[in-house]
C-alpha positions as CSV (number, residue, x, y, z in Angstrom):
1,C,62.0,88.4,65.8
2,S,61.9,89.1,69.6
3,L,63.0,92.7,69.1
4,F,59.8,93.3,67.1
5,D,57.5,90.9,69.0
6,Q,57.4,88.4,66.2
7,E,58.4,85.3,68.1
8,H,55.3,83.5,66.7
9,L,57.1,83.1,63.4
10,L,59.5,80.7,65.0
11,Y,56.8,78.5,66.6
12,W,57.2,75.5,64.2
13,L,61.0,75.9,64.3
14,D,61.2,76.0,68.1
15,S,58.8,73.0,68.4
16,G,61.2,70.9,66.2
17,R,58.7,70.3,63.5
18,L,60.7,71.8,60.6
19,S,63.2,69.9,58.4
20,L,66.6,71.4,57.8
21,A,65.5,72.7,54.4
22,E,62.4,74.2,55.9
23,S,64.4,75.8,58.7
24,W,66.7,77.5,56.1
25,E,63.7,78.6,54.1
26,L,62.0,80.2,57.0
27,A,65.3,81.9,58.0
28,T,65.7,83.3,54.5
29,Y,62.1,84.7,54.5
30,I,62.6,86.4,57.9
31,N,66.0,87.7,57.0
32,D,64.6,89.4,53.9
33,V,62.1,91.4,55.8
34,D,63.1,94.9,57.1
35,M,61.2,94.6,60.4
36,A,61.8,98.2,61.3
37,Y,60.4,99.5,58.0
38,V,57.3,97.2,58.2
39,K,56.7,98.4,61.7
40,A,56.8,102.0,60.5
41,I,54.4,101.2,57.8
42,W,52.1,99.5,60.3
43,Q,52.1,102.5,62.6
44,G,51.6,104.9,59.8
45,A,48.7,103.0,58.4
46,K,47.0,102.8,61.8
47,K,47.4,106.6,62.2
48,E,46.0,107.1,58.7
49,S,42.9,105.0,59.6
50,A,42.2,107.2,62.7
51,P,39.3,109.7,62.4
52,V,40.1,112.7,60.3
53,E,38.4,115.8,59.0
54,I,37.4,115.3,55.4
55,S,36.4,118.2,53.1
56,P,35.8,118.5,49.4
57,L,38.2,120.0,46.8
58,E,37.7,123.6,46.0
59,N,39.2,123.9,42.5
60,W,39.8,121.7,39.5
61,V,40.0,122.2,35.8
62,S,37.2,120.9,33.4
63,T,37.8,119.4,30.0
64,N,35.8,122.2,28.4
65,D,38.5,124.7,29.5
66,P,39.3,127.1,26.6
67,R,43.0,126.6,27.3
68,L,43.0,122.9,26.2
69,D,44.4,123.5,22.7
70,A,47.3,125.6,24.2
71,W,48.1,122.8,26.7
72,R,48.0,120.2,23.9
73,L,50.6,122.2,22.0
74,L,52.8,122.4,25.1
75,G,52.5,118.7,25.6
76,L,53.3,117.8,22.0
77,G,56.4,120.0,22.3
78,A,57.5,118.1,25.4
79,I,57.0,114.8,23.6
80,Q,59.0,116.1,20.6
81,R,61.8,117.0,22.9
82,I,61.8,113.4,24.4
83,S,61.1,114.9,27.8
84,T,58.2,112.7,28.8
85,A,57.7,109.1,29.8
86,A,54.8,106.7,30.5
87,V,54.3,104.3,33.3
88,I,51.5,101.6,33.3
89,L,50.6,100.0,36.6
90,A,50.1,96.4,35.5
91,G,50.8,94.2,38.4
92,G,47.3,92.6,38.5
93,Q,46.1,89.4,37.0
94,G,42.9,89.1,35.0
95,T,41.2,86.7,37.5
96,R,38.1,88.8,37.9
97,L,37.8,88.8,34.1
98,G,37.8,85.0,33.9
99,F,41.3,85.3,32.5
100,N,44.5,83.7,34.0
101,L,47.1,85.9,32.4
102,P,48.2,89.5,33.3
103,K,45.3,91.9,33.0
104,G,47.1,93.9,30.3
105,C,47.1,90.8,28.0
106,F,43.2,90.8,28.0
107,Q,41.7,91.2,24.6
108,M,38.8,93.6,24.0
109,K,36.9,91.4,21.6
110,D,33.8,93.6,21.5
111,L,35.8,96.4,19.8
112,P,36.2,96.5,16.0
113,S,40.0,96.2,16.2
114,K,39.9,93.7,19.0
115,P,43.0,95.1,20.8
116,H,44.7,93.8,23.8
117,L,45.0,96.4,26.6
118,F,48.8,96.5,26.2
119,E,48.4,96.7,22.4
120,A,46.0,99.7,22.7
121,F,48.4,101.6,24.9
122,A,51.4,100.9,22.7
123,K,49.6,102.0,19.6
124,R,48.5,105.2,21.3
125,L,52.0,106.0,22.3
126,L,53.2,105.5,18.7
127,K,50.4,107.8,17.5
128,V,51.2,110.6,19.9
129,T,54.9,110.3,18.9
130,S,53.8,110.7,15.2
131,L,51.6,113.7,16.1
132,A,54.5,115.4,17.9
133,Q,56.9,114.6,15.1
134,A,59.3,113.2,17.6
135,K,62.4,111.2,16.7
136,M,61.5,108.4,19.0
137,A,58.7,107.3,21.3
138,P,58.8,108.2,25.0
139,R,60.1,105.5,27.3
140,L,57.4,103.1,28.4
141,I,57.8,101.5,31.9
142,I,55.4,98.7,32.9
143,M,55.1,97.8,36.6
144,T,54.6,94.1,36.9
145,S,54.4,91.8,39.9
146,Y,56.0,88.5,40.9
147,A,52.8,86.9,39.5
148,T,52.8,88.7,36.1
149,D,56.4,89.7,35.3
150,K,57.3,86.6,33.2
151,D,54.1,86.5,31.2
152,T,54.1,90.2,30.6
153,K,57.6,90.2,29.1
154,K,56.7,87.1,27.0
155,F,53.6,88.8,25.7
156,F,55.5,91.9,24.5
157,E,58.3,89.8,23.0
158,S,55.9,87.6,21.1
159,N,54.2,90.7,19.7
160,N,57.4,92.5,18.7
161,Y,56.6,95.2,21.3
162,F,53.7,96.3,19.1
163,G,56.1,98.4,17.0
164,L,57.8,100.1,19.9
165,D,61.6,100.1,20.3
166,A,62.3,97.1,22.6
167,Q,65.2,99.1,24.1
168,R,62.8,101.8,25.3
169,V,60.2,99.4,26.9
170,H,61.0,98.4,30.5
171,F,59.5,96.1,33.1
172,V,59.8,96.8,36.8
173,P,58.4,94.3,39.3
174,Q,56.8,95.8,42.3
175,G,57.8,94.8,45.7
176,T,56.1,92.7,48.3
177,M,55.2,93.1,51.9
178,P,54.4,90.7,54.7
179,A,50.6,90.3,55.3
180,L,49.7,91.5,58.8
181,S,47.0,90.0,61.0
182,L,44.1,92.0,62.3
183,D,42.7,89.2,64.5
184,H,40.3,90.7,67.0
185,H,41.5,88.5,69.8
186,L,45.0,89.9,69.6
187,N,46.4,93.3,70.7
188,K,45.5,95.6,67.8
189,D,48.4,97.9,68.7
190,Q,50.9,95.1,68.0
191,M,52.1,94.3,64.5
192,R,51.7,90.6,63.7
193,I,53.2,89.1,60.5
194,M,51.4,86.1,59.1
195,L,52.7,82.8,58.0
196,A,51.6,81.2,54.7
197,T,53.0,77.8,55.6
198,K,55.1,76.5,58.5
199,S,58.2,77.8,56.7
200,T,57.1,80.7,54.6
201,L,55.7,84.2,55.3
202,A,52.5,85.4,53.7
203,L,53.5,88.0,51.2
204,A,51.4,90.4,49.1
205,P,52.2,93.0,46.4
206,N,52.9,96.4,48.0
207,G,50.2,98.2,46.0
208,N,50.3,100.8,43.2
209,G,52.3,103.0,45.5
210,G,55.1,100.5,45.2
211,I,56.0,102.0,41.9
212,Y,58.0,104.8,43.5
213,Q,60.4,102.5,45.3
214,A,60.6,100.1,42.3
215,L,61.5,102.9,39.9
216,A,64.2,104.2,42.3
217,M,65.5,100.7,43.1
218,Y,66.0,99.7,39.5
219,G,67.6,103.0,38.5
220,Y,64.8,104.4,36.3
221,V,64.4,107.7,38.3
222,D,68.1,108.4,37.7
223,L,67.8,107.4,34.1
224,L,64.8,109.7,33.4
225,E,66.5,112.6,35.1
226,E,69.7,112.1,33.2
227,E,67.8,112.0,29.9
228,G,66.0,115.3,30.7
229,V,62.6,113.9,31.2
230,Q,60.4,116.5,32.9
231,Y,57.1,114.6,33.3
232,I,56.1,111.0,33.8
233,H,52.5,110.0,33.1
234,I,51.3,107.2,35.4
235,F,48.1,105.3,34.9
236,S,46.5,101.9,35.6
237,V,46.2,99.1,33.1
238,D,42.5,98.8,33.9
239,N,41.7,101.9,32.0
240,L,41.2,101.1,28.3
241,L,40.8,104.8,27.6
242,G,44.2,105.7,29.1
243,K,46.4,107.8,26.8
244,P,50.0,107.3,27.6
245,C,51.8,110.7,27.6
246,D,48.5,112.5,27.0
247,P,49.7,115.8,25.6
248,V,46.8,117.9,27.1
249,F,47.6,116.5,30.6
250,I,51.3,117.0,30.2
251,G,50.8,120.5,28.8
252,F,48.5,121.4,31.8
253,C,51.3,120.3,34.1
254,I,53.9,122.4,32.2
255,A,51.6,125.5,32.2
256,H,51.0,125.3,35.9
257,D,54.6,124.2,36.8
258,A,53.0,121.3,38.6
259,T,55.0,118.7,40.6
260,V,52.1,116.3,40.6
261,A,48.6,116.4,39.0
262,S,45.7,113.9,38.8
263,K,42.9,113.3,36.3
264,V,39.5,112.6,37.7
265,V,36.0,111.8,36.4
266,P,32.7,112.9,37.8
267,K,31.0,110.4,40.0
268,C,27.7,109.1,38.6
269,S,26.0,109.1,42.0
270,P,26.8,109.6,45.7
271,D,26.9,105.9,46.3
272,E,29.2,104.9,43.4
273,R,31.9,102.7,44.8
274,V,34.9,104.8,43.8
275,G,37.4,106.9,45.8
276,V,37.4,110.6,45.3
277,M,40.0,113.3,45.4
278,A,39.3,115.4,48.5
279,K,41.1,116.8,51.5
280,K,42.0,115.1,54.8
281,N,42.9,117.5,57.5
282,G,43.5,120.1,54.8
283,R,45.8,117.9,52.6
284,T,44.7,116.9,49.1
285,T,44.5,113.1,48.8
286,V,42.4,110.2,47.7
287,V,39.5,109.4,50.1
288,E,38.2,105.9,49.6
289,Y,34.4,105.5,49.3
290,S,34.5,103.4,52.5
291,E,36.0,106.3,54.4
292,L,33.4,108.8,53.4
293,D,30.2,109.1,55.5
294,P,27.2,108.3,53.2
295,Q,25.4,111.5,54.2
296,E,28.5,113.5,53.6
297,A,28.9,111.9,50.2
298,K,25.4,113.2,49.2
299,R,26.2,116.9,50.0
300,C,25.7,119.2,47.0
301,D,26.8,122.7,46.0
302,P,23.8,124.9,46.9
303,F,24.2,127.0,43.8
304,T,24.9,124.3,41.1
305,G,23.3,121.2,42.7
306,R,26.5,119.3,41.8
307,L,27.9,116.8,44.2
308,L,30.7,118.3,46.4
309,Y,32.6,114.9,46.4
310,I,32.4,114.4,42.7
311,A,36.1,114.1,41.7
312,G,36.3,110.3,41.1
313,N,39.9,108.9,41.3
314,I,40.8,106.9,38.2
315,C,44.5,106.3,39.1
316,N,45.8,108.7,36.5
317,H,48.6,111.0,37.5
318,C,51.4,113.1,36.1
319,V,54.6,113.7,38.1
320,T,58.1,115.0,37.9
321,P,61.2,112.9,38.5
322,Q,61.8,115.0,41.7
323,F,58.4,113.9,43.0
324,L,59.4,110.3,42.3
325,T,62.6,110.7,44.2
326,A,60.8,112.2,47.2
327,A,58.0,109.6,47.2
328,A,60.5,106.7,47.1
329,S,62.3,107.9,50.2
330,V,59.6,109.5,52.3
331,D,59.0,108.2,55.8
332,P,55.9,105.9,55.9
333,H,54.8,107.8,59.0
334,F,54.4,110.9,56.8
335,L,53.1,109.3,53.7
336,P,51.3,106.3,55.1
337,Y,50.2,103.1,53.3
338,H,46.5,102.5,52.9
339,L,45.2,99.5,54.8
340,A,43.7,96.8,52.4
341,R,41.8,94.2,54.3
342,K,41.8,90.9,52.4
343,K,41.5,87.2,53.2
344,N,44.7,85.3,53.5
345,F,44.9,81.5,53.2
346,Y,47.2,79.3,55.3
347,S,48.2,75.8,54.2
């Protein structure tokens, strides 16, 4: 702890107010944390939050592009060759929906078929498999979290995997990270890991970006490469309209030999609270709505009148296994984590 200026974690231990069991518990928590890696993440996130030059994207492809049918055929061909896979980011709980199970278990009762989110995605995967006349459905990998993993697995098992082959449906728990304090009375340049109790660290899921390390850690990147998978379609469980292994999207990637591609939707208004695909210091990335100056967000193309920052990010991406490998091993100084400021409770 002293090497990384985290001596405060030992306060209750040093003051003699922990039992033997609590002392071992605290030691286990601290030993499980890669302090050097967390420090690198902290430094990278701080650098990312520094002022940057933000500019709009110059080019993207519209859904009325005349090449859509050709891309669809390319994508269906890839699905037929079993060279695609789908990943659903489903680590969140349905708390905001008034629902205490994983978000993917939520039932859309206002729709005629009343599907659960996971059910809708599974049936769409079966449908595109049929359209492609493939021998088997693409592998489906679901990123869970420590809070949703057990219930998600139980939900699929109790519903017979909605017709999918259970051997080709996988569950990958995302990792966790220590919560870091941003107290104003402390030195902001110093990383400070927070306690949840006297003998436990405050931990939080490591975000959607944790999918890269999770896939690599559990051997799925190697598995996909060995099976000849060329493209992995990744999207969030929140999106009821998500089409796992969307053939048009996959065909677009094949036609453009893309390493990574993202779907976007036009923003409804400049003040819509959604991140956009834009450029930071010349690099294409997601710019959160809180990072974009309100006046800059209102800028329009002088010829079309369309918003310049219009490409709303919907967390829908298509990547290659090579991209997954690179993303899992990249230095957090180069590909920094995004700071998420949230309340943390101490008991």
